[in-house]
C-alpha positions as CSV (number, residue, x, y, z in Angstrom):
1,M,-169.5,30.4,161.6
2,S,-166.8,29.9,158.9
3,R,-163.2,28.1,159.9
4,K,-161.6,31.6,159.3
5,K,-163.8,33.8,161.6
6,M,-162.9,30.8,164.7
7,V,-159.6,30.9,164.2
8,E,-159.6,34.5,164.5
9,G,-161.8,35.0,167.5
10,I,-159.9,32.5,169.0
11,M,-156.5,33.9,168.5
12,R,-158.0,37.6,169.7
13,H,-159.8,35.8,172.6
14,A,-156.3,33.5,173.5
15,G,-153.9,35.6,172.6
16,I,-151.9,33.0,170.6
17,S,-150.5,33.1,167.0
18,K,-152.8,31.5,164.3
19,A,-150.5,29.1,163.0
20,N,-150.8,28.0,166.9
21,V,-155.2,27.9,166.3
22,E,-154.9,26.3,163.1
23,R,-152.8,23.2,164.6
24,F,-155.4,23.0,167.6
25,Y,-158.0,22.8,165.0
26,E,-156.5,20.1,163.2
27,G,-156.0,18.2,166.4
28,L,-159.2,19.0,167.7
29,S,-160.6,17.7,164.2
30,S,-158.8,14.6,164.1
31,L,-159.5,13.7,167.7
32,I,-163.0,14.1,166.9
33,K,-163.2,11.9,164.2
34,A,-160.8,9.3,165.6
35,E,-163.0,9.2,168.8
36,L,-166.5,9.2,167.3
37,A,-165.5,6.2,165.0
38,R,-163.7,3.9,167.7
39,S,-166.6,5.0,170.5
40,G,-169.5,6.8,169.0
41,R,-169.2,9.5,171.3
42,F,-167.1,12.6,171.7
43,V,-167.5,15.3,175.1
44,L,-166.4,18.5,174.9
45,P,-166.8,19.5,178.5
46,G,-169.2,22.5,179.7
47,I,-170.6,22.5,175.8
48,G,-171.9,19.2,174.4
49,A,-171.4,15.6,173.3
50,F,-171.4,14.4,169.7
51,V,-172.9,10.8,169.4
52,V,-173.1,8.9,166.2
53,R,-176.6,7.2,165.8
54,R,-177.7,4.8,163.6
55,R,-180.8,5.6,161.3
56,K,-183.0,2.6,160.3
57,A,-183.4,1.5,156.4
58,R,-186.8,3.3,155.0
59,T,-188.3,3.3,152.1
60,A,-188.9,6.9,150.6
61,R,-190.5,8.7,147.6
62,N,-188.8,10.4,144.7
63,P,-190.2,13.8,144.5
64,R,-190.5,14.2,140.7
65,T,-191.9,10.8,139.9
66,G,-192.9,9.7,143.2
67,Q,-191.3,6.4,142.8
68,P,-190.5,4.2,145.8
69,V,-186.7,4.1,146.6
70,H,-184.6,2.6,149.3
71,V,-182.6,4.3,151.6
72,P,-179.9,1.8,153.3
73,A,-179.5,2.3,156.8
74,R,-176.4,4.2,157.9
75,K,-175.0,6.0,160.7
76,V,-174.8,9.8,161.3
77,V,-173.4,12.3,163.7
78,R,-175.7,14.4,166.3
79,F,-174.4,17.0,168.8
80,K,-176.5,17.4,172.1
81,A,-175.9,20.8,174.0
82,F,-175.2,20.0,177.5
83,S,-178.1,21.7,180.0
84,S,-175.9,24.8,180.3
85,L,-175.7,25.7,176.9
86,N,-179.0,25.3,176.6
87,E,-179.9,27.4,179.4
88,L,-177.5,30.0,178.2
89,L,-179.6,31.0,175.2
90,N,-182.9,30.0,176.6
91,G,-182.9,30.9,180.4
92,P,-182.7,28.7,183.4
93,R,-185.8,26.1,182.8
94,E,-188.8,25.7,185.4
95,K,-188.6,22.6,187.1
96,K,-192.2,20.9,185.8
97,S,-194.6,19.9,188.4
98,T,-196.3,16.5,187.4
99,L,-199.7,18.1,188.7
100,Q,-199.0,21.5,186.6
101,G,-202.8,22.0,185.2
102,Q,-204.6,19.7,187.0
103,P,-207.5,20.6,189.5
104,E,-206.1,20.6,193.5
105,I,-207.1,17.8,195.3
106,S,-207.9,17.6,198.8
107,L,-207.0,14.9,201.0
108,D,-208.9,16.5,204.3
109,L,-211.4,14.1,205.7
110,P,-214.8,15.2,207.0
111,L,-214.1,13.9,210.6
112,D,-217.3,11.8,212.0
113,D,-218.0,10.7,214.8
114,T,-221.1,8.8,214.8
115,P,-219.5,5.0,213.5
116,K,-221.4,3.8,210.9
117,N,-220.9,-0.1,211.0
118,S,-219.6,-0.5,214.5
119,D,-219.4,-3.5,216.3
120,S,-220.5,-2.2,219.5
121,Q,-223.9,-0.8,218.3
122,L,-224.5,-5.0,216.9
123,G,-224.5,-7.0,220.4
124,E,-226.7,-3.6,222.2
125,T,-230.5,-4.0,222.0
């Protein structure tokens, strides 16, 4: 969705002017950037969280020449959607059992009345 379409959608849904939506968007954008720089995390309640992650330095290959290229470590921003948003898109998650797909184990033990190695039988002759 483009910024223009988002602004128009918020205008229609919230019933506020385009200028106010633009100011809100600019303020939210500035707040997200400042909070990510300060703490590395910004939460949009009910939607998800932006989180700063650190990528390790690595060696890659130039696809044209095949030569190794050093890629330095850097920070990247990731978005983690909350489960409520994921459930809206995908439906509720089924709870997985740790034994799912495994054969059922019976804990019924046979009851045998005759003791196999009883102390009472050792003293009798």
